[in-house]
N, C-alpha and C positions, 0 to 999 in steps of 0.2 A: 202255639202248641200248649196244650193243657198239662196240668200236673200229672194226670192219669197217663197221658202219652209218654211223658218222661219216664215214669215208673215202668211202663211196658217196654220201652226201648232198652232200659238198663237190664231188666230181667231177661228179656228175649236175647239181647246181645250176649249176656253172660252164658245163657243156655246154649247158644250156638257155639261160643268159644269152648265150652266144656265138651261138646260133641267133637269139635276139632281136636281138642286135647286128647281125647280118648283114641282118636285115629292117627295121632302124630306118628310119623315114620322115622323121625330122628330127634336127637336131643334138643337141637336148636328150635325146632317146631314145637316140641313139648314145652320148652321154657317160654317161648313167645306167647302161646295160648294161656299158660298159667299166669304170666304177667298181665295179659289182657284182662283176665277175670279179676285179678287183684285191683286193676284200675276201675272196673265197674263198681267193686265194693268200696273203694276209696271215694269215688264220686257220690255214692249213696250216703256217705257220712257227712257230706256238706250240709251245713245248716242253712236254712232259708232257700233251699233249692226246690222245695216242693216234693221231696222224696218221702213216701209214705212208710209207715212201720212194716206193712206187709212186704214191701219191696226190699227194705233193709234185711228183713228176716230171710226172704227168699235168696237174696244175694249172699248172705252169710252162709246159708246151707250150700249154695252152689260153690262158694269158695272152699268150704270144708270138703266137699266132694272132690273138687279139683286138687286140693292138697293131697288127698288120699291117692288119687289116680297118679299124680305127679310123683309122689314118693315111691309107689309100687313100680311104676314104669322105670324110674331112675334106678332103683335097686335091681330090677330085672336086667336092664342094659348093662349095668356095672358088673353084675355077676357073669354075664355072657362074654365079657371082654377078657381075653387071656391074661393080660397084664393089668387090667383094671384102670387103664389110663385114659380111656376114651371120654369119660365123664368127669 
């Protein structure tokens, strides 16, 4: 597997996870996909793994987008709960 393949796998995996995060139907699923994206970002920070700068930048942007979606959805679900205890 080449360095280019690794970079594509990381970015494509995080992109898929972000789409799943956007479609999450419950908090557990939302949290799982958010954590999944953070793992892709964490792996990209490994030195000597052949991760390119473009890949790190793309993953950082995907993680920032995921954080925004996560917080918005969490706020939305929390607001919709009558006693606010679901999340």
